[in-house]
C-alpha positions in Angstrom: 7.8 12.9 10.8 5.0 11.3 12.8 2.0 12.0 10.6 0.3 9.1 8.7 2.0 10.3 5.5 5.3 10.3 7.4 4.7 6.6 8.4 4.1 5.8 4.7 7.3 7.5 3.8 9.3 5.5 6.3 7.7 2.2 5.1 8.0 2.8 1.4 11.4 4.4 1.4 12.9 2.1 4.0 16.6 1.3 3.6 17.2 -1.3 0.9 13.7 -1.1 -0.6 14.7 1.0 -3.5 17.3 -1.6 -4.7 14.7 -4.4 -4.4 12.1 -2.4 -6.4 14.5 -1.5 -9.1 15.7 -5.1 -9.5 12.1 -6.3 -9.8 10.9 -3.5 -12.1 13.8 -3.9 -14.5 12.1 -6.8 -16.1 9.2 -4.5 -17.1 10.9 -1.2 -17.9 14.0 0.3 -19.5 15.4 3.7 -20.4 13.1 5.9 -22.5 10.0 3.7 -21.9 6.7 4.8 -20.4 5.1 3.8 -17.1 1.7 4.7 -15.6 1.7 4.7 -11.8 -2.1 4.6 -11.0 -2.5 5.3 -7.3 1.0 6.7 -6.9 0.6 7.3 -3.1 4.0 8.5 -1.8 5.8 8.0 -5.1 8.1 5.1 -4.3 7.2 3.2 -7.5 7.4 6.4 -9.6 10.9 6.9 -8.1 11.9 3.4 -9.1 10.6 3.8 -12.6 12.6 7.0 -13.0 15.8 5.4 -11.7 15.4 2.9 -14.5 15.2 5.7 -17.0 11.5 5.4 -17.8 9.1 8.3 -18.1 6.2 8.3 -15.7 2.6 9.4 -15.6 1.8 9.5 -11.9 -1.9 9.6 -11.0 -2.9 10.3 -7.4 -6.3 11.7 -6.3 -5.6 12.6 -2.6 -4.7 16.3 -2.4 -2.2 15.9 0.4 -0.4 13.1 -1.5 -0.6 15.1 -4.7 1.2 17.9 -2.9 3.9 15.5 -1.7 4.4 14.2 -5.3 4.8 17.8 -6.4 7.5 18.3 -3.8 9.2 15.0 -4.8 8.9 15.3 -8.6 7.9 18.8 -9.5 11.3 19.6 -11.0 11.5 16.4 -12.9 10.4 16.8 -16.5 10.2 13.0 -16.8 7.2 12.8 -14.5 3.7 14.0 -15.3 1.5 14.4 -12.2 -2.3 14.1 -12.5 -4.6 14.6 -9.5 -7.5 12.4 -10.4 -9.2 9.0 -10.0 -8.9 6.5 -12.8 -12.2 4.7 -13.6 -14.4 3.2 -16.2 -15.5 6.6 -17.7 -14.5 10.2 -17.4 -16.5 12.3 -14.9 -16.5 12.7 -11.2 -16.6 10.2 -8.2 -16.4 10.4 -4.4 -13.1 9.5 -2.9 -13.4 8.3 0.7 -10.4 9.2 2.8 -9.0 7.4 5.9 -7.2 10.3 7.7 -5.3 7.9 9.9 -4.2 5.6 7.0 -4.1 7.4 3.7 -2.8 4.2 2.0 -6.4 2.8 1.9 -8.3 5.8 0.5 -10.9 4.4 -2.0 -13.6 5.3 -4.4 -15.3 2.0 -3.8 -18.1 1.7 -1.2 -17.9 -2.0 -1.6 -14.3 -2.0 -0.5 -15.3 -0.2 2.7 -18.1 -2.6 3.3 -15.8 -5.6 2.8 -13.3 -4.2 5.3 -15.9 -3.7 8.0 -15.3 -6.3 10.6 -12.7 -8.2 8.5 -9.7 -9.7 10.3 -6.7 -7.4 9.9 -8.9 -4.4 9.1 -10.0 -3.6 12.6 -10.1 0.1 13.5 -10.0 1.4 9.9 -12.4 4.3 9.5 -13.1 6.3 6.4 -14.0 9.7 7.9 -13.9 12.1 5.0 -15.4 12.2 1.5 -14.2 14.3 -1.4 -15.5 14.6 -4.9 -12.7 14.1 -7.4 -12.4 14.1 -11.2 -12.2 10.8 -12.9 -10.1 10.0 -16.0 -9.6 6.7 -17.8 -6.6 4.7 -18.9 -7.7 5.2 -22.5 -7.8 9.0 -21.9 -4.3 8.9 -20.4 -3.0 6.9 -23.3 -4.5 9.4 -25.8 -2.8 12.2 -23.9 0.5 10.7 -23.0 1.1 7.7 -25.3 0.9 3.9 -24.9 2.6 2.7 -21.8 5.0 -0.2 -21.6 4.0 -0.9 -18.0 1.0 0.1 -15.9 0.8 -0.3 -12.1 -2.7 -0.1 -10.6 -3.2 0.2 -6.8 -6.5 1.8 -6.1 -8.1 0.0 -3.2 -11.0 -2.0 -4.6 -11.4 0.2 -7.7 -9.1 -1.9 -9.9 -11.9 -3.4 -12.0 -13.3 0.0 -12.7 -9.9 1.3 -13.8 -9.4 -1.7 -16.1 -12.9 -1.2 -17.6 -11.6 2.1 -19.0 -8.8 0.3 -20.9 -9.4 -0.9 -24.5 -5.9 -2.0 -25.5 -3.2 -4.0 -23.8 0.1 -2.5 -22.7 3.1 -4.9 -22.7 2.6 -5.6 -19.0 0.6 -4.3 -16.1 -0.1 -5.0 -12.4 -3.2 -4.7 -10.2 -3.5 -5.0 -6.5 -5.9 -7.6 -5.0 -7.1 -8.2 -1.5 -8.5 -11.3 0.2 -11.5 -9.3 1.4 -12.5 -8.7 -2.2 -11.5 -11.7 -4.3 -14.4 -11.1 -6.6 -12.7 -7.8 -7.8 -9.6 -9.8 -8.7 -11.7 -12.3 -10.7 -13.3 -9.4 -12.5 -9.9 -7.9 -13.3 -8.6 -11.2 -14.6 -11.6 -11.6 -16.8 -11.2 -8.2 -18.2 -7.5 -8.7 -18.9 -8.2 -12.0 -20.6 -10.6 -10.2 -23.0 -7.7 -7.7 -23.7 -5.5 -10.6 -24.8 -3.4 -11.3 -21.7 -2.7 -15.0 -21.2 0.3 -14.9 -18.8 0.1 -14.0 -15.1 2.1 -14.2 -12.0 1.7 -12.6 -8.5 3.5 -11.2 -5.5 2.1 -11.4 -2.0 2.2 -8.3 0.2 4.9 -5.8 -0.6 7.3 -8.6 -1.5 9.1 -8.3 -4.8 9.2 -12.1 -5.5 6.9 -14.0 -7.8 4.8 -16.7 -6.2 5.0 -19.0 -9.2 8.1 -20.3 -11.0 6.5 -19.7 -14.3 3.4 -17.7 -15.5 0.0 -19.2 -15.2 -3.3 -18.6 -16.9 -6.2 -16.3 -15.8 -8.3 -19.1 -14.4 -5.4 -20.7 -12.5 -4.6 -17.3 -11.0 -8.2 -16.8 -10.0 -8.2 -20.2 -8.3 -4.9 -19.4 -6.6 -6.3 -16.2 -5.1 -9.5 -18.0 -4.1 -7.4 -20.5 -2.1 -5.3 -18.0 -0.2 -5.9 -17.7 3.5 -7.5 -14.5 4.7 -4.3 -13.5 6.5 -2.5 -13.3 3.1 -4.4 -10.0 3.0 -3.2 -8.5 -0.3 -0.8 -8.7 -3.2 -0.3 -7.8 -6.8 -1.1 -9.7 -9.9 1.1 -9.1 -12.9 -0.1 -9.7 -16.5 2.0 -9.7 -19.6 2.0 -10.3 -23.3 5.6 -11.7 -23.0 5.8 -14.7 -20.6 9.6 -14.3 -20.2 9.0 -11.1 -18.2 6.9 -13.1 -15.6 9.3 -15.9 -14.8 9.9 -16.4 -11.1 
């Protein structure tokens, strides 16, 4: 498969990756627990959560990827698929698509502006716009139950997604980028107000914590601020139980 989605499938389902994902996610999830996969993309995280025995609510607004998720998980009663954005309030927003690189579809105009001319983002072009329904994390919790773990990867829309959350799951993660460090600061501030005091992070797609022990929100913001631009991206993990965030 030579399409952009095919490239994503080769990357995210590469040999050996599933075992690494499962080993990492096992600290957050177990059989019968509930995970939200916000920005499910090609479903590699959803697949990992299911292998661990967790139920999953997989949210993905891109129609082509939503169809792929239906092919992958349509017969799995343990996966609920929702074709929507997750934001601060229910309604509608414009999703901007990058037809050559569906990984970076975004509902954030600021994300596109930050990527323009940034090193490592050369040639990225958002060439389509599509109105999509918006739900919230609180609405998903009301409909499906309180999750044990939430993964958020929505290309610069992470702070908007967290603005629609009013209670703290046991653990969650959000993606950050070095072109939008302010979004990470906003996310960390929101999580601190929700009661999170323990954080760790992984760079890129690596499943290895950067810190031997969890750190606080301010220390995490300072760590992200000090990263070189070429670090590009990573994921911050927040938890109510520090033992789950040990490196």
